[in-house]
Wavefront OBJ file of the C-alpha trace (Angstrom):
o trace
v -4.440 6.466 36.011
v -2.889 9.866 35.061
v 0.611 9.594 37.297
v 1.060 14.023 38.279
v 4.776 13.910 38.646
v 5.539 17.652 38.396
v 8.505 18.949 40.694
v 8.093 22.397 39.301
v 6.375 25.263 40.493
v 5.467 26.802 37.303
v 1.589 26.892 36.246
v 0.608 24.642 33.693
v -2.794 22.661 32.220
v -3.197 18.807 31.869
v -3.406 18.267 28.279
v -3.539 14.936 27.865
v -1.133 11.607 29.354
v 1.698 9.186 27.968
v -0.212 5.756 26.733
v 2.923 4.233 26.209
v 6.514 4.105 25.718
v 8.620 2.443 23.022
v 12.279 2.330 22.327
v 14.415 0.092 19.620
v 17.431 -1.046 17.902
v 18.443 0.230 14.902
v 18.797 -3.271 12.296
v 18.861 -4.239 9.114
v 15.450 -2.824 7.309
v 13.715 -4.269 4.146
v 15.895 -2.402 1.146
v 19.484 -3.345 0.858
v 22.286 -1.088 2.554
v 19.493 0.392 5.346
v 18.695 0.213 8.775
v 15.610 1.329 11.122
v 14.561 1.095 14.782
v 10.780 1.904 13.715
v 10.161 -1.563 15.066
v 9.676 -0.434 18.849
v 9.212 -2.060 21.559
v 7.378 -1.277 24.982
v 9.182 0.305 27.947
v 7.854 -1.049 31.351
v 8.464 1.484 34.330
v 10.602 4.669 34.195
v 13.138 5.829 31.633
v 15.925 8.128 31.244
v 15.366 10.724 28.471
v 18.012 13.135 27.694
v 19.299 15.604 24.717
v 19.553 12.590 22.033
v 16.046 10.799 23.347
v 14.805 7.746 25.150
v 17.956 5.870 26.873
v 18.824 2.699 24.854
v 16.736 3.831 21.890
v 18.212 4.635 18.061
v 18.105 5.271 14.970
v 18.484 3.474 11.461
v 19.596 6.676 9.388
v 21.290 9.639 11.717
v 21.494 12.312 8.491
v 17.693 12.486 8.656
v 16.653 10.927 12.304
v 17.583 11.462 15.566
v 19.370 14.143 16.806
v 18.463 16.836 19.318
v 15.511 18.063 17.285
v 14.174 15.017 17.138
v 14.875 12.757 20.203
v 11.342 11.905 20.412
v 8.914 11.092 18.327
v 5.309 11.395 19.486
v 2.292 10.048 17.274
v -1.579 10.661 18.454
v -3.010 6.928 19.323
v -6.757 8.732 18.187
v -5.192 8.371 14.530
v -5.152 4.849 14.851
v -8.834 4.340 14.451
v -8.647 6.249 11.240
v -5.906 4.053 9.545
v -7.969 0.719 10.844
v -10.915 2.211 9.127
v -8.971 2.668 6.171
v -7.312 -0.577 6.126
v -9.636 -2.997 7.676
v -7.176 -5.930 7.272
v -4.082 -4.533 7.649
v -2.898 -5.870 11.399
v -0.345 -3.210 11.637
v -2.811 -0.482 12.747
v -3.730 -2.615 15.973
v -1.259 -1.249 17.967
v 1.355 1.476 18.888
v 4.004 1.552 18.143
v 3.083 0.871 14.118
v 4.665 4.287 13.381
v 7.756 3.656 15.134
v 6.960 6.287 17.762
v 8.848 6.880 21.269
v 5.604 8.051 22.841
v 2.065 6.789 22.199
v -0.146 9.937 23.660
v -3.981 10.507 23.785
v -5.675 14.232 24.160
v -3.274 16.058 22.001
v -3.039 15.487 18.309
v -1.384 17.830 15.343
v -4.257 19.935 14.759
v -4.027 21.394 18.951
v -0.261 20.963 19.391
v 2.060 23.880 18.313
v 4.988 24.693 17.189
v 7.202 25.397 20.503
v 4.839 24.243 23.225
v 6.922 23.352 26.229
v 5.691 20.150 27.934
v 6.666 18.889 31.609
v 6.293 15.195 31.192
v 7.240 13.332 34.329
v 10.492 15.072 35.754
v 11.452 16.090 32.218
v 11.437 19.207 30.185
v 10.389 18.835 26.512
v 9.735 21.183 23.699
v 7.913 20.647 20.244
v 10.334 21.064 17.821
v 9.044 20.022 14.044
v 6.143 17.944 12.516
v 7.092 14.557 10.976
v 8.173 14.307 7.248
v 7.232 10.538 6.461
v 9.457 8.600 4.307
v 9.024 5.006 2.321
v 9.906 2.974 5.225
v 6.399 3.464 6.205
v 5.582 1.947 2.864
v 7.622 -0.709 3.309
v 6.496 -1.325 7.097
v 2.667 -1.359 6.514
v 3.062 -2.881 2.884
v 1.177 -0.014 1.140
v 2.628 1.271 -1.664
v 1.913 5.209 -0.782
v 1.464 4.782 2.944
v 4.282 7.780 3.213
v 2.147 9.774 0.640
v -1.236 9.206 2.869
v 0.279 10.005 6.087
v 1.699 13.320 4.873
v -1.469 14.079 2.966
v -3.682 13.164 6.192
v -1.639 15.460 8.255
v -1.874 12.514 10.726
v 2.259 12.194 10.660
v 3.243 12.868 14.351
v 5.845 15.140 15.792
v 8.863 15.379 17.505
v 10.180 16.897 20.668
v 13.751 18.247 22.179
v 14.342 17.628 25.525
v 14.979 21.281 27.237
v 15.279 19.523 30.966
v 16.373 15.851 31.153
v 14.686 13.728 33.799
v 12.575 10.527 33.784
v 8.781 9.654 32.044
v 6.810 6.843 31.851
v 3.571 5.654 30.622
v 0.647 7.025 32.701
v 2.269 10.047 32.796
v 0.457 13.376 32.304
v 1.061 15.856 29.574
v 1.656 19.348 31.023
v 1.432 22.370 29.177
v 4.070 24.990 29.963
v 4.283 27.190 27.582
v 2.710 27.700 24.189
v 4.068 31.123 22.410
v 2.782 30.355 19.155
v -0.707 28.898 19.222
v -1.919 30.534 16.142
v 1.134 27.121 14.273
v -0.403 24.294 15.183
v 2.086 20.952 13.991
v -1.043 20.583 11.244
v -1.011 23.621 9.912
v 3.021 23.811 9.300
v 2.613 19.967 7.823
v -0.377 21.705 5.455
v 1.607 24.315 4.128
v 4.945 21.789 3.129
v 2.217 19.321 1.856
v 0.088 21.984 0.093
v 3.456 23.831 -1.446
v 3.078 27.007 -0.061
v 5.580 29.588 -1.075
v 3.827 32.477 -0.090
v 6.543 35.352 1.180
v 4.343 36.486 3.817
v 4.172 32.669 5.506
v 7.844 31.573 5.093
v 9.216 35.016 6.756
v 6.488 34.304 9.309
v 7.604 30.878 9.888
v 11.299 31.420 9.422
v 10.917 33.546 12.650
v 9.625 30.958 14.733
v 12.987 29.561 15.781
v 12.385 26.327 13.686
v 14.927 23.524 13.560
v 18.001 23.349 10.465
v 16.694 21.862 8.139
v 13.039 23.258 8.309
v 15.091 26.955 8.213
v 16.496 25.778 4.808
v 13.538 24.386 3.781
v 11.321 27.542 3.960
v 13.921 29.338 3.401
v 14.610 27.770 -0.208
v 10.931 28.355 -0.720
v 11.198 31.872 0.235
v 14.088 32.628 -1.853
v 13.133 30.600 -5.532
v 9.643 30.061 -5.254
v 10.107 26.411 -6.183
v 9.244 23.489 -3.541
v 11.954 20.421 -2.673
v 11.557 17.157 -4.586
v 9.917 14.912 -2.596
v 10.403 11.362 -4.594
v 13.113 10.167 -2.823
v 11.699 10.713 1.005
v 8.432 9.333 -0.247
v 9.163 6.104 -2.596
v 12.819 5.601 -1.788
v 13.911 6.119 -5.381
v 17.347 7.700 -4.491
v 17.981 4.006 -2.579
l 1 2 3 4 5 6 7 8 9 10 11 12 13 14 15 16 17 18 19 20 21 22 23 24 25 26 27 28 29 30 31 32 33 34 35 36 37 38 39 40 41 42 43 44 45 46 47 48 49 50 51 52 53 54 55 56 57 58 59 60 61 62 63 64 65 66 67 68 69 70 71 72 73 74 75 76 77 78 79 80 81 82 83 84 85 86 87 88 89 90 91 92 93 94 95 96 97 98 99 100 101 102 103 104 105 106 107 108 109 110 111 112 113 114 115 116 117 118 119 120 121 122 123 124 125 126 127 128 129 130 131 132 133 134 135 136 137 138 139 140 141 142 143 144 145 146 147 148 149 150 151 152 153 154 155 156 157 158 159 160 161 162 163 164 165 166 167 168 169 170 171 172 173 174 175 176 177 178 179 180 181 182 183 184 185 186 187 188 189 190 191 192 193 194 195 196 197 198 199 200 201 202 203 204 205 206 207 208 209 210 211 212 213 214 215 216 217 218 219 220 221 222 223 224 225 226 227 228 229 230 231 232 233 234 235 236 237 238 239 240 241
């Protein structure tokens, strides 16, 4: 049952719901000197969410994870069916949060979620900040050497939320769309620009006008200025580890 818990009077459309909420502690990971909180566990009942994310949630490497622009990671439950079909013997795909997501959702995915969308979930106001750029930790997590590349190529990568108004949320809460300022820029479209190594100046300039997080501003500014694409080897394979 969807829990309709919206204290504000603003008009909104119900576009989905939260199926599960998950948090984790950063612990040593598969490679020497690395840490991860990817093995997140379900949260029962309401949980506070603030500028740094869900209460008690941690990240293994704060250089590339966490912070206000990556406060909450979201992954669409509908994607699991495609991964199970592709890898029927891999039990990791049986249940969320296999991808380390904080929120498992239904009704929304990368193709209908757009940059800067604002959601009312529980008593919190959240904003879509950027898509996830998968890293080598997914390779180790699933035991599939090129899993990060597969996730990137599929565009089924998930996305991040920033917290505009702290509050509480829980599994079962409805997702209310409060505002969608950039309906032409779905998360999938932006991830496709990155994947397809696009450097078209007009596209880069449009993206730079969307109020992106600093890391993505740098990414698209480099493509605009130099016409060159960033090196993905360290991120996708961990070659620099």
